[in-house]
C-alpha positions as CSV (number, residue, x, y, z in Angstrom):
1,X,0.0,0.0,0.0
2,X,1.4,3.4,-0.9
3,X,1.8,6.3,1.5
4,X,-1.2,8.2,0.2
5,X,-3.4,5.2,0.7
6,X,-2.1,4.6,4.2
7,X,-2.8,8.3,5.1
8,X,-6.2,8.2,3.5
9,X,-7.1,5.1,5.5
10,X,-5.7,6.6,8.7
11,X,-7.7,9.8,8.3
12,X,-10.9,7.9,7.3
13,X,-10.6,5.7,10.4
14,X,-10.3,8.8,12.6
15,X,-13.0,10.9,10.9
16,X,-15.5,10.5,13.8
17,X,-12.8,11.4,16.3
18,X,-12.1,14.6,14.3
19,X,-15.7,15.5,14.4
20,X,-16.0,14.7,18.1
21,X,-12.9,16.9,19.0
22,X,-14.3,19.7,16.8
23,X,-17.6,19.6,18.6
24,X,-15.9,19.6,22.0
25,X,-13.9,22.8,21.2
26,X,-15.4,26.3,21.4
27,X,-15.1,29.0,18.8
28,X,-14.6,28.5,15.1
29,X,-12.1,25.9,14.1
30,X,-10.5,25.4,10.7
31,X,-9.5,21.9,9.6
32,X,-8.7,19.1,10.0
33,X,-5.3,19.5,8.4
34,X,-4.6,16.3,6.5
35,X,-1.3,15.5,4.8
36,X,-0.8,14.4,1.2
37,X,2.9,14.5,0.3
38,X,4.1,15.5,-3.1
39,X,6.1,13.5,-5.6
40,X,9.3,15.4,-4.8
41,X,9.1,14.4,-1.2
42,X,8.5,10.7,-2.1
43,X,11.5,10.7,-4.5
44,X,13.8,12.8,-2.3
45,X,17.1,11.2,-1.3
46,X,16.9,12.9,2.1
47,X,13.3,13.2,3.3
48,X,12.5,16.2,5.6
49,X,9.4,16.8,7.6
50,X,8.6,20.2,9.0
51,X,6.1,20.2,11.9
52,X,4.4,23.6,12.6
53,X,2.0,24.5,15.4
54,X,-1.2,25.0,13.4
55,X,-2.4,26.5,10.1
56,X,-3.2,30.2,9.7
57,X,-6.6,29.4,8.3
58,X,-7.5,26.3,6.3
59,X,-10.4,24.7,4.4
60,X,-12.9,23.1,6.8
61,X,-14.5,19.9,5.6
62,X,-14.9,16.4,7.0
63,X,-14.4,14.9,3.6
64,X,-10.9,13.2,3.8
65,X,-10.3,13.4,0.1
66,X,-11.2,17.1,0.0
67,X,-8.9,17.9,2.8
68,X,-6.0,15.9,1.4
69,X,-6.5,17.6,-2.0
70,X,-6.4,21.0,-0.3
71,X,-3.0,20.0,1.0
72,X,-1.8,18.9,-2.4
73,X,-3.0,22.1,-4.1
74,X,-1.4,24.3,-1.5
75,X,1.8,22.6,-2.7
76,X,4.0,23.6,0.3
77,X,3.3,27.3,-0.2
78,X,4.4,27.4,-3.9
79,X,1.9,30.1,-4.6
80,X,1.8,31.6,-1.2
81,X,3.6,34.8,-0.2
82,X,7.2,34.3,1.1
83,X,6.3,34.4,4.8
84,X,9.1,33.7,7.3
85,X,7.7,30.2,7.8
86,X,8.0,29.2,4.1
87,X,11.1,31.2,3.5
88,X,13.0,29.4,6.2
89,X,11.6,26.1,5.0
90,X,12.9,26.9,1.5
91,X,16.4,27.7,2.9
92,X,16.6,24.5,4.9
93,X,15.3,22.4,2.0
94,X,18.1,23.8,-0.2
95,X,20.8,23.4,2.5
96,X,19.9,19.7,3.1
97,X,18.5,18.4,-0.2
98,X,19.7,21.0,-2.7
99,X,16.1,21.4,-3.9
100,X,12.9,23.3,-3.1
101,X,9.3,22.0,-2.4
102,X,10.7,18.6,-1.6
103,X,9.6,18.3,2.0
104,X,6.5,17.3,3.8
105,X,4.5,19.6,6.2
106,X,2.7,18.5,9.3
107,X,1.2,20.4,12.2
108,X,1.0,19.5,15.9
109,X,-2.6,20.8,16.0
110,X,-5.0,19.4,13.5
111,X,-7.2,22.5,13.7
112,X,-6.5,26.2,14.1
113,X,-9.0,28.6,15.8
114,X,-10.1,31.7,13.9
115,X,-6.9,31.6,11.8
116,X,-4.6,31.5,14.8
117,X,-3.4,29.4,17.7
118,X,-6.2,27.7,19.6
119,X,-7.1,28.8,23.1
120,X,-5.6,27.0,26.1
121,X,-8.9,25.2,26.7
122,X,-9.1,24.1,23.0
123,X,-5.4,23.0,23.0
124,X,-6.1,20.7,25.9
125,X,-8.8,19.0,23.7
126,X,-6.8,19.0,20.5
127,X,-3.9,17.3,22.3
128,X,-6.0,14.1,22.3
129,X,-5.2,13.8,18.5
130,X,-1.4,13.9,18.9
131,X,-1.2,10.2,18.3
132,X,-2.1,10.8,14.7
133,X,1.1,12.8,14.2
134,X,3.1,9.8,15.2
135,X,1.3,7.7,12.6
136,X,1.9,10.4,9.9
137,X,5.6,10.4,10.7
138,X,5.7,6.6,10.6
139,X,4.1,6.5,7.2
140,X,6.2,9.3,5.7
141,X,9.5,7.6,6.9
142,X,11.6,10.7,7.1
143,X,15.3,11.1,7.6
144,X,14.9,14.3,9.6
145,X,12.0,15.9,11.5
146,X,12.2,19.6,12.3
147,X,9.7,20.9,14.9
148,X,8.8,24.6,14.7
149,X,6.9,24.2,17.9
150,X,9.1,26.1,20.3
151,X,9.4,25.3,24.0
152,X,5.8,26.1,24.5
153,X,4.8,22.6,23.3
154,X,7.7,20.7,24.9
155,X,5.4,18.8,27.2
156,X,3.5,17.5,24.2
157,X,6.7,16.7,22.3
158,X,8.0,14.8,25.4
159,X,4.8,12.8,25.7
160,X,4.7,12.0,22.0
161,X,8.3,10.7,21.7
162,X,8.8,9.7,25.3
163,X,11.9,11.8,25.4
164,X,12.7,15.3,26.7
165,X,14.3,17.7,24.2
166,X,18.0,17.7,25.0
167,X,20.7,20.4,24.9
168,X,22.7,20.9,21.7
169,X,26.2,22.3,22.4
170,X,26.4,26.0,21.7
171,X,22.7,26.7,22.0
172,X,20.2,27.6,24.6
173,X,17.8,24.7,24.8
174,X,14.9,27.0,24.3
175,X,16.3,28.0,20.9
176,X,17.4,24.6,19.6
177,X,17.2,21.2,21.0
178,X,17.4,17.6,19.9
179,X,14.9,14.8,20.7
180,X,17.2,11.8,20.9
181,X,15.2,8.7,20.1
182,X,16.1,5.1,20.7
183,X,15.7,2.6,17.8
184,X,14.5,5.2,15.3
185,X,16.0,5.9,12.0
186,X,15.5,9.6,11.9
187,X,16.7,12.7,13.7
188,X,14.4,15.2,15.4
189,X,15.3,18.9,16.2
190,X,13.0,21.4,17.9
191,X,13.3,25.1,17.4
192,X,11.1,28.2,17.5
193,X,8.6,29.2,14.8
194,X,10.5,30.9,11.9
195,X,8.7,34.2,12.8
196,X,10.5,34.3,16.1
197,X,13.8,33.0,14.6
198,X,13.8,36.0,12.2
199,X,12.8,38.6,14.8
200,X,15.4,37.4,17.3
201,X,18.2,37.2,14.8
202,X,18.6,33.5,15.2
203,X,17.5,32.4,11.8
204,X,20.9,32.0,10.0
205,X,22.5,30.3,13.0
206,X,19.7,27.8,13.5
207,X,19.5,27.0,9.8
208,X,23.2,26.4,9.6
209,X,23.2,24.2,12.7
210,X,20.3,22.0,11.6
211,X,21.7,21.7,8.1
212,X,25.1,20.6,9.4
213,X,23.6,18.0,11.7
214,X,21.2,16.7,9.1
215,X,24.1,16.1,6.6
216,X,26.3,14.3,9.1
């Protein structure tokens, strides 16, 4: 079974759970955010997954095929404006794979709230879907996973991977950390959202560090 079929079956099996979680949350949610990786990712010699926090607005439909198509058509921001998020992704893709639009994009939260981060109450509910992220990563079989989740979500990251993000020499752990997994074939690094990396002047240093480690 190919990756798209595995993801489609996963999302279809969780459709009622998506609806239940959506109903438990307050406010207006957009999603669910469902991955459908492109050909360049599938054929890439070094596969990179970027994990954000949540979307900044997204189609809202409980048709799995529709939501996966929305992901495909967005095409990793190919026709989106060059926001810090996508600009940093392009730079890391180029540094690691010598190509662009060759990664896969996931999010910790399957829904956003009114085009922004969900409230604390809603985050506590959305966290119940975190197990799906592990299945997505398993199916995508990456070489490197880069979490743009910042220290804000370290408790969820720790619970997901059963490992606390660890210090990397030369960096404040809040800025860049490594999740060192046992018996896994990929590397995981956690840093801030690219907006913060740019504002704080950390962007170039973090990109260089991640790129060097990914290519070891």
